[in-house]
N, C-alpha and C positions, 0 to 999 in steps of 0.2 A: 616412316617409322613411328613418328609421334601419333599419327592417325591410327595405326595398328594398335598401339598401346592403349589409346583411348577406347577403341572399339572393344579390345579384350577386357578392359576394366568394366565397361558397361555390361558385357556378356557375363562376366564373373559375378557382378552384383545381381543380375537377374537369376543366375543359376544358383546363387548362394554358395559359391565356391570361395571360401574364406582364404585358403592358402594362396590361390591364384590371385585373388584381389589384393591381398597384402603384398605379394611379390611385385605385381604390376605397379602398385602405389610406390613401393620402394624404388623401383626402376625410375619412375617418373620424378621422384624426389631427387635422385642422384643426377638426373638430366637437368632438373631445375637448378641444382647447385652448380653444375657445369655451365649452364647459361649465365648465371650470375657472375661466375668467375670470368667467363669470356667477355661479358659486357664491360667489366672493369678494365679489361685489356683492349677494348674496342674491337673485338672479334665476334664472329657468330659460330655456333656449334653446328657442324655438318653431320650428316648421317654416318660418315666414317668415324667421327669423334664419338658418336653414340655407340657404334659397334665396338670401338676400342674400350669404352667405358664398360660395356656389357661383358666383354672378355675379361676385364679385370674383376668384375663382380663374380663371374663364374670361377675364376682362378682362386679368388679369396674364399669362396664357399667350398671349393674342393679341399683346400688346405684345412678349413674348419672341420669339414666332415671327416677327414683323416684323423685329426686330433681327437674329435669326439669318439671315433671308432676305437682308437688306442686307449682312451680314458674310460671305455665301457659305458658310453652314453648313447645307446642306439636310437632313442627317440629324437635327440638333437641331430644325430647323423642323418636320420631319415628326413628331418625337416630341411636340412641343408641340401640333400640330394634332390628333394622335390623342387626347391627353389632353383637349383641348377637346371633341372628339366624345363622349367617354365621359362627361364631366361634364354636357354638355348633355342627355344622355338623362334626367337627373333633373330638369331645369328644365321649367317649363310652356312651351307654345308661345309664342313671341314675337309680340307684336302687330305688325300691318302698320303702315306709316306713316299710312294713312288711319284705322285704328282708334285709333292713338295720338293723332292730331289730334282725333278725336271725343271721346276720353276727356279730353283736356286742356280742350276747350271745355266739356264737362260739369262738370269739376272747377272751372273758373273760375265758371261759373254757380252751382254748388252753394255755393261759399264766398263768393260775392258780391264777388269780387276786382275792384278797379277800377284799381289802380295797382301799381307795382313793389313797394311796401311789403307787398303781399299775396302776393307770390310764394312765400314760405315756407309759407303756408297751403295754397296750391294744390298745391305739390310734396308736402307732407305728406299731403294727401288722396289724391293719386295713389299714393304709396307704400303707404298703408293698403289701397288696393283692388287695386293691380296689381303687387305685389312679385313679381319674377321674370318678369314678362311684358313689361316694357319697359326700355329703356336710359334710366336717369334722367339721364344726362349730356345726351343728346339732348332728353329731355323738358324739362329745365330750360331749355335754350336756346329751345325752342319756347314754353314758358310765358312766358319773358322777352320774346320777340318779340310774343306775343299781347297781353301787358299793356302793352307799349311803344306799341302802336297799330299 
């Protein structure tokens, strides 16, 4: 993951693509912050941690783009959408709704979840297998609905 970022940064410099270069540098800065935070706790940052970080970055930019759209600031909305597109290039392909539903059903069966008390186990199992591939806010709601009956 880090090698892909470095390669993309070099390619962006050579091509003179300022938006892509700035976005890749922003991603690398966020990863470096995460590395420093993890080092203080005596841990290392895995690719899954980086994927989760990038998902948060995308979500944050989507919220910002929506706010800019409502405020009538199309130039800032466009900038956020471009950054989302660049960050998404590093994320795995998102699961469809049907695939997510099947994964949730499998996780419920795997963990033996029977009630709302088991929701944490199911979501943890999903995060372990599908980091970067599904929106866990939507997945949590779906798990809650499935366990509620």
